[in-house]
C-alpha positions in Angstrom: -17.4 -20.6 41.3 -13.9 -19.5 42.4 -12.4 -21.3 39.4 -14.8 -19.6 37.0 -14.1 -16.2 38.6 -10.3 -16.7 38.3 -10.6 -17.9 34.7 -12.8 -14.9 33.8 -10.4 -12.5 35.4 -7.4 -13.9 33.6 -9.3 -14.0 30.3 -10.4 -10.4 30.7 -6.8 -9.2 31.5 -5.5 -11.0 28.5 -8.2 -9.6 26.2 -7.8 -6.1 27.5 -4.0 -5.9 27.0 -2.9 -3.4 24.3 -2.3 -5.2 21.0 0.6 -4.8 18.6 1.6 -1.7 16.6 0.0 -1.7 13.1 -1.1 1.2 10.9 -2.2 2.0 7.4 -2.3 5.2 5.4 -5.3 5.4 3.1 -6.3 8.0 0.5 -5.0 11.4 -0.4 -2.3 12.1 2.2 -2.0 15.8 1.3 -5.7 16.2 1.9 -7.0 19.2 3.8 -8.9 16.8 6.1 -6.8 14.4 8.2 -8.6 11.4 9.9 -7.2 9.1 12.6 -9.1 5.9 13.2 -8.0 4.2 16.4 -8.8 0.6 17.5 -7.2 -2.1 19.7 -7.0 -5.5 18.1 -9.3 -8.1 19.6 -7.3 -11.3 20.4 -10.1 -13.5 19.3 -11.6 -11.9 16.1 -10.4 -9.1 13.8 -13.8 -7.5 13.3 -12.4 -4.3 14.7 -9.6 -4.1 12.1 -12.0 -5.0 9.2 -14.6 -2.4 10.3 -11.9 0.3 10.9 -10.2 -0.3 7.5 -13.6 -0.4 5.6 -14.8 2.8 7.3 -11.4 4.4 6.6 -11.3 3.3 2.9 -14.8 4.9 2.4 -13.4 8.1 3.8 -10.3 7.9 1.7 -12.3 7.2 -1.4 -13.9 10.7 -0.8 -10.5 12.4 -0.8 -9.7 12.4 2.9 -6.3 11.5 4.3 -6.8 8.6 6.6 -4.6 6.7 9.0 -6.0 3.6 10.6 -3.9 2.6 13.6 -3.9 0.3 16.6 -3.7 2.1 20.0 0.0 1.2 20.2 0.7 2.7 16.8 -1.6 5.7 17.3 0.6 6.9 20.2 3.3 7.7 17.6 0.9 10.0 15.6 -0.6 12.0 18.5 1.4 15.1 17.5 0.1 15.2 13.9 -2.9 17.3 13.1 -6.2 15.4 13.2 -9.5 16.9 11.9 -11.7 13.8 12.6 -11.2 11.1 15.1 -12.9 7.7 14.8 -12.7 5.3 17.7 -13.6 1.7 17.3 -13.9 0.0 20.7 -14.5 -3.6 21.5 -16.9 -4.5 24.3 -15.6 -6.5 27.2 -17.7 -6.9 30.4 -20.3 -4.3 29.1 -17.7 -1.5 28.7 -15.4 -0.2 25.9 -12.0 -1.8 25.9 -9.4 -0.4 28.2 -6.8 0.5 25.5 -9.1 2.7 23.4 -10.7 4.2 26.6 -7.2 5.1 28.0 -6.1 6.5 24.7 -9.1 8.8 24.7 -8.6 9.8 28.3 -4.8 10.4 28.1 -3.7 11.0 24.6 -6.5 12.2 22.3 -7.0 16.0 22.1 -10.7 16.0 21.4 -11.7 19.5 22.5 -14.0 20.7 19.7 -13.0 18.0 17.3 -15.5 15.9 15.5 -15.6 12.3 16.6 -17.3 9.1 15.4 -17.7 6.2 17.9 -18.0 2.6 16.7 -18.8 0.0 19.4 -18.2 -3.6 18.6 -19.4 -6.7 20.5 -21.1 -10.0 20.4 -24.5 -8.4 20.6 -24.8 -6.8 24.1 -23.2 -3.4 23.5 -25.7 -0.8 24.7 -23.9 0.0 28.0 -20.5 0.0 26.3 -21.8 2.4 23.6 -23.2 4.8 26.1 -19.9 4.6 28.1 -17.9 5.4 25.0 -20.1 8.3 24.1 -19.9 9.7 27.6 -16.1 9.4 27.6 -15.9 11.3 24.2 -18.2 14.0 25.5 -16.3 14.3 28.8 -13.2 15.0 26.7 -15.2 17.8 24.9 -15.3 15.9 21.6 -18.2 16.7 19.2 -19.9 13.3 18.7 -21.0 13.3 15.0 -22.4 9.8 15.1 -22.2 6.6 17.2 -23.3 3.1 16.3 -22.8 -0.5 17.4 -21.9 -3.4 15.1 -22.1 -7.0 16.3 -20.2 -10.2 15.8 -22.9 -12.6 16.8 -26.2 -10.7 16.7 -27.5 -9.9 13.2 -26.5 -6.4 12.1 -29.2 -6.3 9.4 -32.3 -8.6 9.7 -32.8 -8.4 5.9 -29.3 -10.0 5.3 -29.4 -13.1 7.4 -28.0 -15.3 4.6 -24.7 -13.3 4.6 -21.8 -13.6 7.0 -22.5 -11.2 9.9 -18.9 -10.0 9.7 -19.3 -9.1 6.0 -22.5 -7.3 6.8 -20.8 -5.3 9.5 -17.9 -4.4 7.1 -20.4 -3.4 4.4 -22.3 -1.3 6.9 -19.1 0.4 8.0 -18.2 1.3 4.4 -21.6 2.9 3.8 -21.5 4.7 7.1 -18.0 6.0 6.3 -19.3 7.4 3.0 -22.0 9.2 4.8 -19.6 10.7 7.4 -17.2 11.7 4.6 -19.9 13.8 2.9 -20.9 15.3 6.3 -17.3 16.2 7.2 -16.3 17.6 3.8 -19.0 20.3 3.9 
């Protein structure tokens, strides 16, 4: 048991470390609506990057200026105006990842800003999603929407023949289109 506990602790610390700096600008940069999508790369899978970029591209296709950034890169943009925050948090040990949580607590100026929360996980994300929503509300963000997308558990029971990752990316794109329409008006 001690060996398993030590292994799990080391694996958790490794997975929770803040990932590298990466960012992308999508869409109409001189837009009147600026969006910052923040995620921390998962060391095992890149579902978080795929979902964040798909969601961001849907917003950009609707004329919004979008920056998708890892937590490490987002720190460089914290002084730029943001009209909509999107946080994509991985689930580790039934909680949102430390990097995104710490960014929200320490860096993000959420007071009265619209926020979208995306919670990713293998399939057990309820507690993590609730914790992420509470963190956003505690920082006075206006939670527009919050959803979970899964790596292992089916995201859409009617699409079991498709890759679950591709289903999640497709769902993020449609969700981004919906949020774009909501935020533009």
